[in-house]
C-alpha positions, 0 to 999 in steps of 0.5 A, a space after each residue: 709575793 702578792 697581797 690581793 685583798 684585805 677585809 674586815 667583817 662582822 660575823 653573827 654567832 648564829 648557825 650558819 654564821 652570816 658575815 657582813 663586810 665592814 670594809 675592804 681594799 683590793 689590789 688587782 693591778 696584776 690581773 688583766 683589765 678584762 679579768 678584774 671584775 670577775 676576780 674582784 667578785 670571787 675575792 669577795 666571795 672567798 672572803 665571805 666564805 672563809 669568814 663564815 666557815 672557820 671557827 672563832 679564835 682559831 687562826 686559819 689559812 685556806 688554799 683555793 687554786 693559786 690563792 690563800 686566804 688567811 683568816 682570824 675570827 674573834 667571838 663577840 663580847 657576849 654570847 649572842 653578839 657578833 664577832 669580827 673577822 679579818 681576812 687577807 688573800 694572798 698568793 701561795 708564797 706569802 709568809 704566815 707571820 706577817 699575815 697573821 700579825 696584821 690580822 691581829 693588829 686589825 682586830 685589836 685596832 677596830 674592836 669598837 666598830 661593832 658598837 656602831 653596827 645597826 641591830 641584827 634585824 637592820 644590818 644587811 647580809 653580806 650576800 644581799 649587799 654584795 649583789 646590789 653593789 657588784 659591777 661598781 667599786 669592789 670596796 663598796 660591796 657591802 655598804 650599810 654595815 657601817 655609817 659612810 664616814 666610818 666605812 670610808 675611814 676604815 677602807 683608807 686604813 685597809 688600803 694603807 696596810 694593803 700597800 705596806 704589806 706587799 713587802 712582807 720583809 718590811 712589814 715583818 720589821 714593823 711587827 717585831 715590836 709585837 708578840 711573836 706569832 706561834 705558827 704551830 697554832 695556825 690551822 692549814 687547809 689545803 682546800 676550801 672544802 675542808 672548812 665547809 660543812 659535810 657534803 658541801 661543795 664549793 661548786 654548789 656554793 658558787 652556783 647558788 651565790 647571788 653575789 657572783 654574776 653569771 660571768 664570774 661563775 663561768 670564769 670560776 668554772 673555766 679557771 678550775 678546769 685549768 687549775 689556774 684561777 685568774 692568770 696573772 699578767 
């Protein structure tokens, strides 16, 4: 079992919703060196897509090839204020309970971060920030969502949780002090298309995305044909 990515985002209440990455941590050590850049870009794209397309207050798990994105998005405190989304990308074997226990914990611990965001007109969109940052450190994919000091602190926290939750048995022991998770309330999606708008296709979103390089788009197409995105080495 493997956890690849852990992210926290702000999400606007608009239609369509727009997500801004507040912080992220990725573990791509199980992929070959030459794959990591493309894998990292697609992980971030996948994170953004599920954060924007899943309903608020409805824990969901979305499968895409060999990945599963666990996402929990909350509403803003006021009708027109942004909410938050915590997204964890794992392999298909990772259990639901520790995943959603962690996402709930992250959201509870960081609700005050929304107070530190710039106004909606000043905050960069996830896509534009990602386009400027890709090619560098994936954890800097959306710089500007939070002040640098807070962003660095958040990503340190995410990195610690990412490492700790690689072992779901250990993580589950830690979480036993918390309220039991009602797994029947988790909405399971076997394909990402099920969370997209009617008529939307992931292939089209990938092709139009400014956050994915031409190399990553080609990588996605090749992986889809093989039905095995990003072969683990």
